[in-house]
C-alpha positions as CSV (number, residue, x, y, z in Angstrom):
1,M,-3.5,27.8,17.9
2,T,-1.9,27.2,14.6
3,Q,1.5,25.8,13.8
4,Q,3.7,25.3,10.7
5,L,3.9,21.6,9.9
6,Q,6.8,20.4,7.8
7,F,5.8,17.6,5.4
8,Y,7.2,15.5,2.5
9,K,5.3,14.2,-0.4
10,Y,6.3,10.8,-1.8
11,Q,4.8,8.6,-4.5
12,G,5.3,4.9,-5.4
13,T,3.8,4.0,-8.8
14,G,1.3,6.8,-8.4
15,N,0.2,5.9,-4.9
16,D,1.0,9.2,-3.1
17,F,1.5,10.0,0.5
18,V,2.1,12.9,2.9
19,I,4.9,11.8,5.2
20,I,5.8,13.5,8.5
21,D,8.9,13.1,10.6
22,N,7.2,12.5,13.9
23,R,10.1,11.4,16.0
24,K,9.6,14.4,18.3
25,Q,5.8,13.9,18.3
26,V,5.1,17.2,16.6
27,F,2.0,15.7,14.9
28,K,-0.9,14.5,17.0
29,N,-3.5,12.1,15.7
30,D,-6.4,14.2,14.5
31,T,-8.8,12.6,12.1
32,K,-10.1,15.9,10.7
33,L,-6.6,17.2,10.2
34,V,-5.4,14.1,8.4
35,K,-8.5,14.2,6.2
36,K,-7.9,17.9,5.4
37,L,-4.2,17.4,4.6
38,C,-5.0,14.5,2.2
39,N,-7.7,16.5,0.5
40,R,-6.7,17.3,-3.1
41,K,-8.7,20.5,-3.3
42,F,-8.1,22.1,0.1
43,G,-5.0,20.4,1.4
44,I,-1.8,18.8,0.1
45,G,-3.5,15.9,-1.6
46,A,-2.7,12.3,-1.0
47,D,-4.0,8.7,-0.8
48,G,-2.9,8.6,2.8
49,L,-0.7,10.1,5.5
50,I,2.3,8.4,7.1
51,C,4.1,9.3,10.3
52,L,7.7,8.1,10.9
53,E,8.2,7.6,14.6
54,N,10.8,6.2,17.0
55,S,10.8,2.5,17.8
56,N,12.5,0.9,20.7
57,K,12.8,-2.4,18.8
58,V,13.9,-1.6,15.3
59,D,15.0,1.3,13.0
60,F,11.7,3.1,13.1
61,K,8.0,2.8,13.3
62,M,5.4,3.5,10.6
63,L,1.9,4.8,11.4
64,Y,-0.5,4.9,8.4
65,Y,-3.7,6.9,8.0
66,N,-6.2,6.6,5.1
67,A,-7.3,9.7,3.3
68,D,-10.5,9.6,5.3
69,G,-8.4,10.4,8.4
70,R,-8.6,7.0,10.2
71,E,-5.6,4.9,11.2
72,S,-5.6,1.9,8.9
73,S,-4.0,-1.4,8.2
74,M,-0.7,-1.9,6.3
75,C,0.1,0.0,3.1
76,G,2.6,-1.6,0.8
77,N,3.5,1.3,-1.3
78,G,3.5,3.5,1.7
79,G,5.9,1.1,3.4
80,R,8.2,1.4,0.4
81,C,8.0,5.2,0.5
82,I,8.8,5.5,4.2
83,V,11.9,3.4,3.6
84,A,13.1,6.0,1.1
85,F,12.2,8.8,3.5
86,A,14.2,7.1,6.3
87,K,17.2,6.9,4.0
88,Y,16.7,10.6,3.2
89,L,16.7,11.4,6.9
90,G,20.0,9.4,7.3
91,L,18.4,6.8,9.6
92,I,19.3,3.9,7.4
93,S,21.5,3.1,4.5
94,E,20.8,0.1,2.2
95,Q,18.8,-2.1,4.6
96,C,16.4,-1.7,7.5
97,T,13.7,-3.2,9.6
98,F,10.7,-1.2,10.7
99,E,7.6,-1.7,12.8
100,A,4.1,-1.4,11.3
101,V,0.6,-2.3,12.4
102,D,0.9,-5.8,11.0
103,G,4.3,-6.5,12.5
104,L,8.0,-6.1,11.5
105,H,9.0,-5.5,7.9
106,Q,12.5,-5.8,6.3
107,A,13.4,-3.6,3.3
108,I,16.2,-3.0,0.9
109,I,16.8,0.2,-1.0
110,D,19.3,0.9,-3.8
111,T,20.9,4.1,-5.0
112,E,18.1,4.7,-7.5
113,N,15.4,4.5,-4.8
114,Q,14.2,1.1,-5.9
115,V,12.7,-0.4,-2.8
116,E,12.2,-4.1,-2.0
117,L,9.7,-4.5,0.9
118,K,9.1,-7.8,2.7
119,M,5.4,-8.3,3.2
120,T,3.6,-10.4,5.8
121,D,3.2,-14.2,5.2
122,V,-0.2,-15.3,3.8
123,H,-1.7,-18.4,5.4
124,K,-5.4,-18.0,4.8
125,I,-7.0,-17.7,1.3
126,N,-10.7,-18.1,0.8
127,Y,-13.0,-18.3,-2.2
128,F,-15.9,-15.9,-2.3
129,D,-18.3,-16.9,-5.1
130,N,-15.8,-17.2,-7.9
131,D,-13.4,-14.6,-6.5
132,I,-10.7,-14.7,-3.8
133,V,-10.4,-13.0,-0.4
134,L,-7.1,-12.8,1.5
135,D,-5.1,-10.6,3.8
136,T,-1.7,-9.2,2.8
137,G,-1.4,-6.8,5.7
138,S,-4.7,-5.3,4.5
139,P,-7.9,-7.3,3.5
140,H,-8.3,-7.7,-0.3
141,Y,-10.9,-9.0,-2.7
142,V,-9.5,-10.3,-6.0
143,S,-11.6,-10.7,-9.1
144,F,-10.0,-11.9,-12.4
145,V,-11.7,-10.4,-15.4
146,E,-11.3,-10.6,-19.2
147,N,-10.0,-7.0,-19.4
148,T,-9.6,-4.5,-16.6
149,K,-10.1,-1.6,-19.1
150,N,-13.7,-2.6,-19.4
151,I,-14.4,-2.4,-15.6
152,D,-16.0,0.7,-14.0
153,V,-13.7,0.3,-11.0
154,P,-15.2,3.1,-8.7
155,K,-18.8,1.8,-9.3
156,K,-18.1,-2.0,-9.2
157,G,-15.5,-1.6,-6.4
158,A,-17.9,0.3,-4.2
159,E,-20.6,-2.3,-4.8
160,I,-18.4,-5.0,-3.4
161,R,-16.8,-2.9,-0.6
162,Y,-20.2,-1.8,0.7
163,S,-21.9,-5.2,0.2
164,E,-23.5,-7.0,3.1
165,A,-20.5,-9.3,3.5
166,F,-17.9,-6.5,3.8
167,K,-19.6,-3.2,4.6
168,T,-18.8,-3.2,8.4
169,E,-15.0,-3.5,8.1
170,G,-14.6,-2.7,4.5
171,I,-12.4,-4.4,1.9
172,N,-10.1,-3.3,-0.9
173,V,-11.2,-4.6,-4.3
174,N,-8.9,-5.6,-7.1
175,F,-9.7,-6.4,-10.7
176,A,-7.0,-8.2,-12.7
177,H,-6.2,-9.9,-16.0
178,L,-3.1,-11.5,-17.5
179,A,-1.6,-10.1,-20.7
180,D,1.8,-10.6,-22.2
181,N,3.0,-12.4,-19.1
182,K,2.2,-9.4,-17.0
183,L,-0.7,-9.0,-14.5
184,N,-2.7,-5.8,-15.2
185,I,-4.4,-4.6,-12.0
186,R,-6.8,-1.8,-11.0
187,T,-7.8,-1.3,-7.4
188,Y,-10.6,0.4,-5.4
189,E,-9.2,1.3,-2.0
190,R,-11.3,1.5,1.2
191,G,-10.5,4.7,3.1
192,V,-9.9,6.5,-0.1
193,E,-13.2,5.2,-1.4
194,D,-12.2,5.5,-5.0
195,E,-9.8,3.9,-7.5
196,T,-6.1,4.6,-6.9
197,L,-3.3,4.5,-9.4
198,S,-1.6,1.6,-7.5
199,C,-1.9,-0.4,-4.2
200,G,1.0,-2.3,-2.8
201,T,-0.9,-4.8,-0.7
202,G,-3.4,-5.1,-3.6
203,V,-0.7,-6.0,-6.0
204,T,0.7,-8.5,-3.6
205,A,-2.8,-10.0,-3.1
206,V,-3.4,-10.4,-6.8
207,A,0.0,-12.1,-7.3
208,I,-0.7,-14.6,-4.5
209,A,-4.2,-15.2,-5.7
210,H,-2.9,-15.8,-9.2
211,A,-0.4,-18.4,-7.9
212,Y,-3.0,-20.0,-5.6
213,Q,-5.2,-20.7,-8.7
214,N,-2.1,-22.3,-10.4
215,L,-2.3,-19.6,-13.2
216,V,1.4,-18.9,-12.9
217,S,4.3,-21.3,-12.9
218,T,7.0,-18.8,-11.6
219,N,7.5,-17.4,-8.2
220,T,8.2,-13.9,-9.6
221,V,5.3,-11.9,-11.1
222,D,5.4,-8.7,-13.1
223,I,2.6,-6.2,-12.4
224,E,1.3,-3.3,-14.4
225,T,-0.8,-0.7,-12.5
226,L,-2.2,2.6,-13.8
227,G,0.7,4.3,-12.0
228,G,3.6,2.1,-13.2
229,N,5.2,-1.3,-12.9
230,L,5.9,-3.4,-9.8
231,K,7.2,-6.9,-9.1
232,V,6.2,-9.5,-6.5
233,K,8.2,-12.5,-5.6
234,F,7.3,-15.2,-3.1
235,E,7.8,-18.8,-2.0
236,K,5.1,-21.4,-1.5
237,S,5.0,-22.9,2.0
238,T,3.1,-25.8,3.6
239,S,0.6,-23.4,5.0
240,G,0.4,-20.7,2.3
241,Y,3.0,-18.3,1.0
242,K,6.2,-16.8,2.6
243,N,9.2,-14.6,1.8
244,I,6.8,-12.3,-0.1
245,W,8.6,-9.2,-1.5
246,L,7.0,-6.1,-3.1
247,I,9.5,-4.4,-5.5
248,G,9.3,-1.1,-7.3
249,P,10.4,2.6,-7.6
250,V,9.8,5.4,-5.1
251,E,10.1,9.1,-5.6
252,M,10.1,12.2,-3.4
253,V,7.8,14.6,-5.2
254,F,8.2,17.7,-3.1
255,K,8.5,19.0,0.5
256,G,7.1,22.0,2.2
257,E,5.2,23.5,5.1
258,I,1.5,24.0,5.8
259,E,-0.3,25.9,8.5
260,C,-2.6,23.8,10.7
């Protein structure tokens, strides 16, 4: 039996998502269907799929699926996009709190769809060889390089993601360098299994890793990704980092219906 599924396509600095209003449970978790909808040749095309659902605790609930069809950990740019979608639906105005897999998130949105999303606190940061591993809602590997333009991100990222240490659970891999007081970042995302134009939790991870190594003296970091510019601000705490905010633009690209 087929049905017409209404969807919305959003992007945040080139990180794009299919978003579904699932408050009436019209969409059932189906790995093959999610994978098909995210396929750029035979579906809508996206880095992931997000369902907005009812929450009995806060404004709404976010469910996130990677492009491979599997439910995944937190997505920062996806979180910013769903805030704009909730405003579009009339569920919120300038501020909200929503429920995600890693807990509750606060957010602020202005009239230009600039979204500030509060990320989870970071308490545990580890060195791995000369690089850094940490969790910002999703697990990330951060490698500082001389110039990100010289890195074969799909190849090098896959080597780390599928290495013995990380192949079971997978990890997102970020390469970064500092130029003109701005962090340049490129990211290989697990679940997409390729480089994406931007990654919100990855941007956050790189900013925190940068501060952890005392390479930055300010608590606000400007970020440049392949898909656009973001900003991360944070505070140092006795156990790590808190009040971490991911800030940047969001856009609805189009909306439509697809038979599934």
